[in-house]
VOPAGU-2260 file (C-alpha; in pm, 1 decimal, decimal comma):
REM VOPAGU-2260
SITE   aa  ch    i         X         Y         Z
SITE  UNK   A    0   17741,1  -15975,3   11525,4
SITE  UNK   A    1   18040,4  -15992,9   11765,0
SITE  UNK   A    2   18055,4  -15769,7   12071,8
SITE  UNK   A    3   18357,5  -15598,3   12221,6
SITE  UNK   A    4   18349,7  -15835,9   12516,3
SITE  UNK   A    5   18370,0  -16139,9   12288,3
SITE  UNK   A    6   18697,3  -16321,9   12220,1
SITE  UNK   A    7   18817,9  -16140,1   11908,3
SITE  UNK   A    8   19131,7  -16112,7   11694,4
SITE  UNK   A    9   19169,4  -15822,6   11450,2
SITE  UNK   A   10   19412,1  -15855,2   11157,7
SITE  UNK   A   11   19474,0  -15535,5   10962,5
SITE  UNK   A   12   19667,8  -15417,2   10664,4
SITE  UNK   A   13   19835,5  -15076,4   10699,7
SITE  UNK   A   14   19886,2  -14873,0   10379,6
SITE  UNK   A   15   19550,6  -14780,6   10227,5
SITE  UNK   A   16   19364,1  -14948,2   10514,5
SITE  UNK   A   17   19446,6  -14844,1   10871,1
SITE  UNK   A   18   19682,3  -14580,2   10727,3
SITE  UNK   A   19   19583,8  -14328,9   10460,0
SITE  UNK   A   20   19743,7  -14416,3   10125,0
SITE  UNK   A   21   19892,9  -14068,8   10077,0
SITE  UNK   A   22   19937,0  -13913,0   10422,3
SITE  UNK   A   23   19986,6  -14229,1   10634,1
SITE  UNK   A   24   19745,0  -14078,5   10890,4
SITE  UNK   A   25   19528,5  -14308,8   11104,7
SITE  UNK   A   26   19333,8  -14044,7   11297,6
SITE  UNK   A   27   18995,6  -14142,5   11152,2
SITE  UNK   A   28   19044,8  -14491,4   11299,7
SITE  UNK   A   29   19171,3  -14366,4   11638,4
SITE  UNK   A   30   18834,2  -14393,9   11821,9
SITE  UNK   A   31   18810,5  -14762,7   11732,6
SITE  UNK   A   32   19173,9  -14827,2   11826,6
SITE  UNK   A   33   19098,4  -14675,5   12167,3
SITE  UNK   A   34   18789,2  -14896,8   12215,9
SITE  UNK   A   35   18979,6  -15208,8   12116,8
SITE  UNK   A   36   19265,5  -15122,3   12353,5
SITE  UNK   A   37   19020,7  -15067,5   12640,1
SITE  UNK   A   38   18880,0  -15417,2   12583,7
SITE  UNK   A   39   19228,9  -15567,0   12534,3
SITE  UNK   A   40   19139,9  -15699,4   12189,7
SITE  UNK   A   41   19457,3  -15781,9   11992,4
SITE  UNK   A   42   19501,5  -15571,6   11678,9
SITE  UNK   A   43   19758,8  -15756,2   11470,4
SITE  UNK   A   44   19928,6  -15556,8   11197,7
SITE  UNK   A   45   19951,5  -15766,5   10879,8
SITE  UNK   A   46   20152,0  -15577,9   10621,8
SITE  UNK   A   47   20414,2  -15569,2   10348,4
SITE  UNK   A   48   20622,1  -15337,1   10568,6
SITE  UNK   A   49   20939,8  -15455,1   10737,9
SITE  UNK   A   50   20992,6  -15552,1   11100,3
SITE  UNK   A   51   21180,8  -15225,8   11159,2
SITE  UNK   A   52   20892,4  -15020,9   11017,9
SITE  UNK   A   53   20620,7  -15205,4   11206,0
SITE  UNK   A   54   20802,9  -15191,9   11538,7
SITE  UNK   A   55   20800,3  -14812,1   11519,1
SITE  UNK   A   56   20441,4  -14795,1   11394,5
SITE  UNK   A   57   20321,7  -15027,8   11671,3
SITE  UNK   A   58   20445,1  -14774,1   11923,2
SITE  UNK   A   59   20283,0  -14482,3   11740,3
SITE  UNK   A   60   19952,6  -14667,4   11708,8
SITE  UNK   A   61   19949,7  -14789,3   12068,4
SITE  UNK   A   62   19962,7  -15155,4   11961,9
SITE  UNK   A   63   20287,9  -15263,0   12127,5
SITE  UNK   A   64   20266,1  -15594,2   12309,3
SITE  UNK   A   65   20087,9  -15780,7   12029,6
SITE  UNK   A   66   20239,0  -16003,6   11761,3
SITE  UNK   A   67   20256,8  -15868,3   11408,1
SITE  UNK   A   68   20298,5  -16004,0   11057,4
SITE  UNK   A   69   20554,9  -15832,9   10832,2
SITE  UNK   A   70   20664,2  -15855,8   10468,1
SITE  UNK   A   71   20336,9  -16007,6   10343,6
SITE  UNK   A   72   20360,8  -16306,1   10576,6
SITE  UNK   A   73   20734,0  -16371,0   10548,5
SITE  UNK   A   74   20793,1  -16283,4   10914,8
SITE  UNK   A   75   20580,4  -16316,2   11227,6
SITE  UNK   A   76   20721,0  -16121,0   11522,7
SITE  UNK   A   77   20620,8  -16235,0   11869,9
SITE  UNK   A   78   20608,3  -16000,5   12172,2
SITE  UNK   A   79   20810,5  -16037,0   12492,3
SITE  UNK   A   80   20508,9  -16191,3   12665,3
SITE  UNK   A   81   20547,3  -16486,2   12424,2
SITE  UNK   A   82   20916,8  -16536,4   12504,8
SITE  UNK   A   83   20858,6  -16900,9   12604,7
SITE  UNK   A   84   20710,2  -16976,2   12264,5
SITE  UNK   A   85   20940,8  -17210,8   12066,6
SITE  UNK   A   86   20955,2  -16964,2   11774,0
SITE  UNK   A   87   21024,3  -16654,5   11985,9
SITE  UNK   A   88   21117,0  -16385,0   11899,6
SITE  UNK   A   89   21009,9  -16440,1   11538,5
SITE  UNK   A   90   20906,8  -16706,6   11291,3
SITE  UNK   A   91   21039,0  -16685,8   10935,2
SITE  UNK   A   92   20844,2  -16833,3   10644,3
SITE  UNK   A   93   20983,2  -16895,6   10295,5
SITE  UNK   A   94   21313,9  -16776,8   10146,6
SITE  UNK   A   95   21551,9  -16522,9   10293,0
SITE  UNK   A   96   21625,4  -16187,8   10132,5
SITE  UNK   A   97   21972,9  -16273,8   10005,9
SITE  UNK   A   98   21837,9  -16572,9    9812,2
SITE  UNK   A   99   21549,0  -16372,2    9665,4
SITE  UNK   A  100   21782,0  -16097,1    9547,7
SITE  UNK   A  101   22015,9  -16350,6    9387,8
SITE  UNK   A  102   21733,4  -16521,6    9196,7
SITE  UNK   A  103   21568,5  -16207,3    9061,3
SITE  UNK   A  104   21906,0  -16064,5    8964,6
SITE  UNK   A  105   21988,0  -16376,6    8767,6
SITE  UNK   A  106   21647,8  -16376,0    8594,4
SITE  UNK   A  107   21683,7  -16010,0    8500,4
SITE  UNK   A  108   22025,0  -16068,4    8351,9
SITE  UNK   A  109   21919,9  -16382,2    8164,3
SITE  UNK   A  110   21586,2  -16261,9    8024,0
SITE  UNK   A  111   21630,5  -15882,8    8025,9
SITE  UNK   A  112   21330,3  -15824,7    8251,0
SITE  UNK   A  113   21269,8  -15456,9    8323,4
SITE  UNK   A  114   21219,2  -15385,8    8693,8
SITE  UNK   A  115   21386,6  -15224,1    8990,6
SITE  UNK   A  116   21369,8  -15354,4    9345,1
SITE  UNK   A  117   21449,1  -15181,6    9671,1
SITE  UNK   A  118   21790,0  -15348,6    9665,4
SITE  UNK   A  119   21871,8  -15183,9    9330,8
SITE  UNK   A  120   21817,8  -14821,0    9428,9
SITE  UNK   A  121   21909,1  -14558,5    9684,9
SITE  UNK   A  122   21713,7  -14467,9    9994,7
SITE  UNK   A  123   21621,5  -14140,2    9822,0
SITE  UNK   A  124   21455,6  -14337,0    9540,6
SITE  UNK   A  125   21261,3  -14552,4    9787,8
SITE  UNK   A  126   21149,3  -14234,3    9964,8
SITE  UNK   A  127   21027,8  -14097,5    9631,4
SITE  UNK   A  128   20844,0  -14419,5    9542,1
SITE  UNK   A  129   20672,8  -14450,1    9879,6
SITE  UNK   A  130   20628,8  -14087,3    9985,1
SITE  UNK   A  131   20803,5  -14171,1   10312,5
SITE  UNK   A  132   21059,9  -13949,1   10486,8
SITE  UNK   A  133   21415,5  -14065,4   10418,6
SITE  UNK   A  134   21459,1  -14209,7   10768,5
SITE  UNK   A  135   21142,1  -14417,1   10731,7
SITE  UNK   A  136   21242,7  -14523,2   10380,2
SITE  UNK   A  137   21566,9  -14654,3   10528,7
SITE  UNK   A  138   21359,4  -14878,0   10760,1
SITE  UNK   A  139   21161,7  -14999,6   10457,9
SITE  UNK   A  140   21485,7  -15124,3   10301,9
SITE  UNK   A  141   21574,9  -15346,5   10601,3
SITE  UNK   A  142   21417,5  -15655,0   10448,9
SITE  UNK   A  143   21434,9  -16017,2   10560,3
SITE  UNK   A  144   21206,9  -16228,8   10341,8
SITE  UNK   A  145   21063,5  -16033,9   10046,8
SITE  UNK   A  146   21157,1  -15779,6    9781,0
SITE  UNK   A  147   20922,6  -15504,8    9658,6
SITE  UNK   A  148   20979,3  -15400,0    9300,3
SITE  UNK   A  149   20850,6  -15160,4    9037,3
SITE  UNK   A  150   20776,7  -15327,5    8703,6
SITE  UNK   A  151   20867,3  -15132,6    8387,3
SITE  UNK   A  152   20827,5  -15409,1    8129,3
SITE  UNK   A  153   20530,6  -15541,7    7933,6
SITE  UNK   A  154   20243,3  -15744,7    8074,6
SITE  UNK   A  155   20364,3  -16043,9    7875,2
SITE  UNK   A  156   20710,0  -16022,4    8028,9
SITE  UNK   A  157   20551,4  -15987,6    8371,6
SITE  UNK   A  158   20371,9  -16320,3    8320,1
SITE  UNK   A  159   20698,2  -16481,7    8206,1
SITE  UNK   A  160   20878,1  -16339,7    8508,3
SITE  UNK   A  161   20612,3  -16484,4    8737,7
SITE  UNK   A  162   20646,9  -16826,4    8571,4
SITE  UNK   A  163   21024,9  -16820,5    8612,6
SITE  UNK   A  164   20987,7  -16728,6    8979,3
SITE  UNK   A  165   20760,2  -17027,9    9036,4
SITE  UNK   A  166   21024,9  -17252,5    8883,4
SITE  UNK   A  167   21270,8  -17110,2    9138,3
SITE  UNK   A  168   21039,6  -17170,8    9434,8
SITE  UNK   A  169   20929,7  -16808,3    9462,4
SITE  UNK   A  170   20603,6  -16623,0    9406,3
SITE  UNK   A  171   20489,1  -16277,1    9298,1
SITE  UNK   A  172   20206,0  -16088,4    9464,8
SITE  UNK   A  173   20057,2  -15743,9    9404,7
SITE  UNK   A  174   20043,3  -15490,2    9685,1
SITE  UNK   A  175   19901,4  -15141,0    9694,8
SITE  UNK   A  176   20214,8  -14980,3    9548,0
SITE  UNK   A  177   20453,9  -15256,7    9446,5
SITE  UNK   A  178   20490,5  -15611,5    9325,6
SITE  UNK   A  179   20644,0  -15832,2    9596,9
SITE  UNK   A  180   20867,7  -16136,7    9545,4
SITE  UNK   A  181   20862,5  -16393,6    9829,6
SITE  UNK   A  182   20886,6  -16763,7    9901,8
SITE  UNK   A  183   20630,3  -16978,1    9720,1
SITE  UNK   A  184   20445,3  -17085,2   10034,7
SITE  UNK   A  185   20434,4  -16736,7   10185,0
SITE  UNK   A  186   20118,3  -16527,1   10214,2
SITE  UNK   A  187   19944,2  -16306,5   10464,7
SITE  UNK   A  188   19673,8  -16571,4   10487,7
SITE  UNK   A  189   19915,0  -16849,5   10582,5
SITE  UNK   A  190   20066,9  -16632,6   10855,9
SITE  UNK   A  191   19719,9  -16533,1   10982,0
SITE  UNK   A  192   19613,4  -16898,5   10998,6
SITE  UNK   A  193   19930,8  -16993,2   11190,0
SITE  UNK   A  194   19899,0  -16706,2   11438,8
SITE  UNK   A  195   19527,2  -16769,1   11491,5
SITE  UNK   A  196   19612,4  -17129,2   11578,1
SITE  UNK   A  197   19875,9  -17014,5   11828,2
SITE  UNK   A  198   19623,5  -16786,7   11999,8
SITE  UNK   A  199   19371,8  -17072,7   12014,2
SITE  UNK   A  200   19633,4  -17296,7   12175,5
SITE  UNK   A  201   19727,4  -17032,0   12431,9
SITE  UNK   A  202   19372,1  -16940,0   12528,8
SITE  UNK   A  203   19217,5  -17284,0   12498,1
SITE  UNK   A  204   18920,8  -17180,7   12288,3
SITE  UNK   A  205   18830,5  -17059,8   11941,0
SITE  UNK   A  206   18842,9  -16686,4   11868,3
SITE  UNK   A  207   18640,6  -16487,5   11615,0
SITE  UNK   A  208   18870,5  -16329,3   11356,1
SITE  UNK   A  209   18816,4  -16011,0   11155,8
SITE  UNK   A  210   19043,3  -15889,8   10873,6
SITE  UNK   A  211   19063,7  -15550,8   10702,6
SITE  UNK   A  212   19254,5  -15485,2   10380,5
SITE  UNK   A  213   19251,2  -15302,9   10049,1
SITE  UNK   A  214   19501,5  -15471,2    9815,5
SITE  UNK   A  215   19538,8  -15796,4    9620,7
SITE  UNK   A  216   19804,3  -15908,9    9868,1
SITE  UNK   A  217   19534,1  -15890,2   10137,4
SITE  UNK   A  218   19303,5  -16142,7    9968,8
SITE  UNK   A  219   19462,4  -16446,5   10133,3
SITE  UNK   A  220   19430,6  -16274,1   10473,7
SITE  UNK   A  221   19065,3  -16188,8   10409,3
SITE  UNK   A  222   18998,8  -16548,6   10304,1
SITE  UNK   A  223   19159,5  -16674,8   10626,8
SITE  UNK   A  224   18934,0  -16482,8   10870,5
SITE  UNK   A  225   18572,4  -16525,7   10980,7
SITE  UNK   A  226   18465,6  -16177,5   10871,5
SITE  UNK   A  227   18632,7  -15965,8   10604,9
SITE  UNK   A  228   18630,5  -15591,2   10541,1
SITE  UNK   A  229   18732,3  -15494,1   10187,1
SITE  UNK   A  230   18841,9  -15130,6   10166,8
SITE  UNK   A  231   18861,9  -14957,4    9825,2
SITE  UNK   A  232   19223,1  -14955,4    9709,1
SITE  UNK   A  233   19437,8  -14746,8    9474,0
SITE  UNK   A  234   19453,5  -15019,6    9209,0
SITE  UNK   A  235   19237,0  -15179,5    8941,0
SITE  UNK   A  236   19262,2  -15540,4    9056,9
SITE  UNK   A  237   18948,7  -15735,1    9148,5
SITE  UNK   A  238   18914,6  -15811,2    9520,0
SITE  UNK   A  239   18732,6  -16142,8    9483,3
SITE  UNK   A  240   18717,1  -16359,8    9794,7
SITE  UNK   A  241   18680,8  -16738,1    9784,3
SITE  UNK   A  242   18542,1  -16868,7   10109,2
SITE  UNK   A  243   18287,9  -16616,5   10234,0
SITE  UNK   A  244   17912,0  -16579,8   10221,0
SITE  UNK   A  245   17761,8  -16236,8   10166,1
SITE  UNK   A  246   17695,0  -16165,8   10533,1
SITE  UNK   A  247   18060,0  -16223,6   10628,9
SITE  UNK   A  248   18206,4  -15975,3   10378,8
SITE  UNK   A  249   18158,7  -15599,8   10394,6
SITE  UNK   A  250   18284,9  -15363,2   10124,6
SITE  UNK   A  251   18324,9  -15011,6   10253,8
SITE  UNK   A  252   18247,2  -14696,8   10062,5
SITE  UNK   A  253   18524,6  -14490,1   10219,5
SITE  UNK   A  254   18893,1  -14565,2   10174,8
SITE  UNK   A  255   19180,0  -14569,8   10422,2
SITE  UNK   A  256   19117,3  -14524,0   10795,4
SITE  UNK   A  257   18767,2  -14386,1   10730,3
SITE  UNK   A  258   18678,1  -14714,5   10558,9
SITE  UNK   A  259   18854,3  -14904,6   10838,3
SITE  UNK   A  260   18624,0  -14745,1   11093,5
SITE  UNK   A  261   18325,4  -14807,9   10866,7
SITE  UNK   A  262   18407,8  -15177,6   10857,1
SITE  UNK   A  263   18445,2  -15196,5   11234,8
SITE  UNK   A  264   18109,0  -15021,8   11278,9
SITE  UNK   A  265   17948,5  -15278,5   11049,8
SITE  UNK   A  266   18078,3  -15593,4   11217,1
SITE  UNK   A  267   18135,0  -15512,6   11586,3
SITE  UNK   A  268   17867,1  -15398,0   11825,2
SITE  UNK   A  269   17964,9  -15179,2   12117,4
């Protein structure tokens, strides 16, 4: 079991994991965030949220100064302390937002697929979908490399839509609230693997990685870390991991930040 004075990296999803699915509160996880900050252990947000959203949340959570992964791995933002890094201030993976919007718009027109993305609706509608205040919903619409959408069609059409996206070099992944369209090579796991490698290069030694998530879009992240915490999510999708033995995966009983703290208690010794 790792200790707080070991060389650790923590990768965490936000909605439904570090943040409560309904209230967006993180207070139940605050004691662990304080401990990690005291030991200067990087807590790297790994989320479907946008750069604008995460920048604000980093400040609220006391996590400023660390890199973060946004839009399900489409963007990795590097802090000022990494300004000499060749990819500073951010590394973009996959397709840009304008291209994604053009492709899904064409597919919808051609095949009559029934969905609405953030780019199709008003900020008031996004606020209603997410439960966010209007100002925060506006930040959620400032996208760079992915498009969240609500699917209204049949399951069969959803499979056809996914196939058409693959033909266009895009992929579809399921989050806690939305489906997300991104570049074909993009995933949280790929971004986690890249950032872990950058930390190893900087520090000159291997670091133990821990990931915490609740949704299908977190599976690649959980597969990419040494120890994985699976938090119960608000969905009916199986959270099956590929590359872990039983003692490196912990499934919490509690959801949200309570489950987040439960997972930290299980894997990290004070």
